[in-house]
N, C-alpha and C positions, 0 to 999 in steps of 0.2 A: 098611496099618492103617485100619480103617472110620471114617469120620468122623460121629459121632453126633450132630452138633450141626446136621448138614442134615436134613430132611424134605422128601421130594417131594410135589407137588401131591396126588395119590391119597391120602397117607398122610393130608395135613391135612384132606381131606375125608371121609376115613373118621372122623378123630378127631371133627370137628366135628359131622359126623352123628350120631356116638355121643353126644356131650353132649346134643345136642337131645332126642333120643330119652329120655336119662335125665331131661331136663328137663321133657319132656312126662309122663312118668310120673309123675313126683314130683308134679305140677299135676294130674294123674288123682287119684292116690290122696289128696292134701288135698280136691278136692273131695268125693271119695267119703266121708271119714271125718268132715271137718268141716261141722256144719251152719250154714246162713247164720247170722250174727252181727251183731245192730244195733250201729252204732258209737253213737249217740245214748245216753247218759247219762241215764235220766230220773231225777229229783229228786222222792223220794217223801217226805212229813213226817208224822209222827205229832204229833198235837195235842191238847191237852183238859187238863183239870184234873189236878193231881198225886195220886196214889193210884187213878187211873181203870186204869190194866193196861198203859201203853203199850211199858214197856219189856219186860215179860212177854210182850206180844204180837209184839215182834219177836223175841224169843228163840225162841219157840214158831215161828215162822214160818221163823226161820234155821239153828235147830238140831234143833227138834223134841221140845224140852224144855221143863217147866215145874218152875222150882225153886222147891221148898217154902221158907216162910217169905216175908219180903220183902223187896224190894229198898231200897236206900237210893234216896232222893230222888234222879232224875236232875240234875245240875248244867251249866246251861247248855246244851250240845248236844254230841251225839255223832251218828256214822252208820254204818252198814253197807251192804257192797256186796253185793248177789244178783244171780247170773243166773238167769232161768226161761226154761223151754222155752215157746213160745206157737206153735203150728202148727209145729212143724219151724223155729222162728226163736229163736233165743237172746237174749231182752229183759234189757238189764241195768238193774236199778233200784237206785239209791242211796237208802238209807231213812235219814231222820234222826229220831233220838230226841230229843225235846224236854224241857226242864223245864217244869212245868206251874204252878209258883210265878208269884207276880205279880211278884216283883221281878227275874225272868227273862224278862218277856213282851216288852220292847224287844227282846231279843237274838234271840226268835224271831220278831218281825216283820222283821228284816232277810232273815230266810232265806225267808219268804213269795212275794218278787218273784221269782224262778227256780224257783219249784216249779212242778212239772210235774201234780202230783195231792196232795192233802193228805185225811189221815184223821183224822177229828176224833172221840174216844172220849168216852165215857161211863159211868159204872159203874151199871149197873141196881139195885144196891143203896144207892145214894147219891142221893137226890133231887136236892139242890144241883148236883152234877155236871152232872146232865142239865140243870137249871136254865140251868146257867151256858152251855151249848152255843150260846144265841143271842147272847152276847157275843162268843164266839170265831166264829161265822159272822160275824156284824159286824167283825170285825176281819179276816177272810179275805176279806172283800168288799171292803174297805178298803185291804188291801196286796198281796192276791196279783193274779194273771192274771186276766182277765174268762173264759178259756177253761179255767181250772186244775179239773181232776178232783177232784172234792170228793165223800166218802163216808162218812156218818154211821154212828158203830159203836156199839152197846151191848153193853159188855164185860162179863164174868162171867155170862153167862146162864146159868151152871151153879149159880146161888146158890140156887134153890129156893125154900123161904119166906121165906127174905131180902131177896127182890127188891120193889123199892118202886116202880120205873118199868116198866110193862108195855110188851109189844112194842109194842101199837097204840100208845101216847103217841111213842115213836122213829117210827113210821111216818107219825103224823100230822105232827110236826114236819119229817121231812124232805120231804114233800109240800109243806108250805107253803113251804119254802126250794127247793124244785127240785132235790133233791139225792138221791143213790142211800141206800138204809138197810139195814142188816143187823146182826143178833146173832152174838155171838163168843163165846168161852171161850179163853184164853189156857190155862187149867188143863187142862181137856180137850181141847183143838184145834178143838174146834169151828167150823167156819166160817173158821178164822184163813186156810188155804190160800186158800179161794174170796175172801176180803177181798182178798188181794193178786195173786191171777191174774186176777182181774176189773179190777183195775186197770192191770193189766200188759198186758192184753187190749185194754183200751181205749186206752191208750198206744200200743201197738204199731199198733192199725187207724188212728190218728190220724196216725203215722209214716209210714204205707203211701200208697202213689198212689191208694188206693181214693177216687174220685170220687163215685161213683155211691152218691146216700142211701139207695137201695132195699136196699143190698147193704151198709150201713155198719153197725156192730156197736154195739148196746143197752145199755150197762154197767147200766141200771137195770133193763130186760128179762132181763138174764142172770143179775142176782143174784136178781130175784125168783122166776124161775123153779127155780135150783139151791135158795134157802131154801126155797120151798114143799116141792122133794122132802126136805128135812130134818126140816121140820116134820111134814110127813104121815107121815115114818118112824119118827116119835117123837124124834129123836136133837136137836131145837132146837127151839125156844125158848119161853122163857115158859110 
């Protein structure tokens, strides 16, 4: 009667070789189908007065939708994870939606320190929300890291005759503080993806090992070029 509990050296070699071949095939398949994924989660925070459209901007970017009617004011803080593709690399954004009311401001401050990027929104139909961006920028400078990516965003760019803050006003303020500027519309989707993708691209390049200053990605120039295309085509803004 054959003893199936024993295996000769040649059989073991064959089995081992087969296992190694299978493992190699699996590795090859994984490398073929799986794009490079960054391990770092980039914390991106939306800030600005209550009612400027922070939640709507996030929903438009995450789901490609605009909910008619008004959202209830955000209470405290919440976040959404979003993975975007930048030059064949998957960049992980953890996007935090904060409450704009004064009583939640101390909660928001606690999240600034670990932020990689801050998107400061104002409403182009609300002059007060624009005027208050100076106070928000002051808080960002006080609580956030020195190298945080800051983008000033004039939202509701589709407002037409209801607009009270001109594109040039936002542009001047951004230049004064040395931050990137653009206008968006959470309602129509104008420049929403561009805003987040510009931030993701900047964070990705900062994370990479590209030390050559000449080849470094310039987020301000990127946004300026893309926004100019939109404005010249008549799709945005002002």
